[in-house]
C-alpha positions as CSV (number, residue, x, y, z in Angstrom):
1,X,120.7,76.8,106.6
2,X,121.4,80.4,107.3
3,X,119.5,82.6,109.8
4,X,117.3,84.2,107.1
5,X,116.2,80.8,105.8
6,X,115.5,79.6,109.4
7,X,113.4,82.7,110.2
8,X,111.5,82.3,106.9
9,X,110.8,78.6,107.5
10,X,109.5,79.3,111.0
11,X,107.3,82.1,109.6
12,X,105.9,79.8,107.0
13,X,105.3,77.1,109.6
14,X,103.6,79.6,111.9
15,X,101.0,80.5,109.3
16,X,100.4,77.0,108.1
17,X,97.1,76.5,109.9
18,X,95.6,79.9,109.3
19,X,92.0,79.9,107.9
20,X,90.5,81.0,105.7
21,X,92.8,79.7,103.0
22,X,92.7,83.0,101.1
23,X,94.2,84.8,104.1
24,X,96.9,82.2,104.5
25,X,97.7,82.5,100.7
26,X,97.9,86.3,101.1
27,X,100.3,85.9,104.0
28,X,102.4,83.5,102.0
29,X,102.6,86.1,99.3
30,X,103.7,88.7,101.9
31,X,106.4,86.3,103.1
32,X,107.7,85.7,99.6
33,X,108.3,89.5,99.0
34,X,109.2,90.5,102.6
35,X,112.6,91.7,103.7
36,X,113.4,89.2,106.5
37,X,115.7,91.7,108.2
38,X,113.7,91.9,111.5
39,X,113.4,88.1,111.9
40,X,117.0,87.5,110.8
41,X,118.4,90.1,113.2
42,X,116.5,88.4,116.0
43,X,118.0,85.0,115.2
44,X,121.5,86.5,114.8
45,X,121.3,88.5,118.0
46,X,120.0,85.6,120.1
47,X,122.6,83.2,118.9
48,X,125.5,85.7,119.2
49,X,124.6,86.7,122.7
50,X,124.2,83.1,123.9
51,X,125.8,80.2,121.9
52,X,123.6,77.7,123.9
53,X,120.4,79.1,122.4
54,X,118.6,76.5,120.3
55,X,118.4,77.7,116.7
56,X,114.8,76.4,116.3
57,X,113.7,78.4,119.3
58,X,115.5,81.5,118.1
59,X,114.0,81.0,114.7
60,X,110.5,80.8,116.1
61,X,111.0,84.0,118.0
62,X,112.5,85.6,114.9
63,X,109.3,84.6,113.0
64,X,107.2,86.2,115.7
65,X,109.2,89.4,115.4
66,X,108.8,89.2,111.6
67,X,105.0,88.6,111.9
68,X,104.7,91.6,114.1
69,X,106.7,93.8,111.7
70,X,104.7,92.6,108.7
71,X,101.4,93.1,110.6
72,X,102.4,96.7,111.4
73,X,103.4,97.3,107.8
74,X,100.1,95.9,106.5
75,X,98.2,98.0,109.0
76,X,99.9,101.2,107.8
77,X,99.0,100.3,104.2
78,X,95.3,100.0,105.3
79,X,95.4,103.3,107.1
């Protein structure tokens, strides 16, 4: 699985328990259309700088970066 797929999977796992369901579905829609560049770059950078970095850990951190990026984008849309 490549870095983008790892970041996307970690993002999906991270929103899996969000309620209400309508919000989770909205976030899943955002995930489907989002450019995963911020999350992917986080994973690529972490693993390039330190080969001993666990890919799952780097992917979870990449998902966090991606969630922050998407949250900022959605906030700008609201403003």
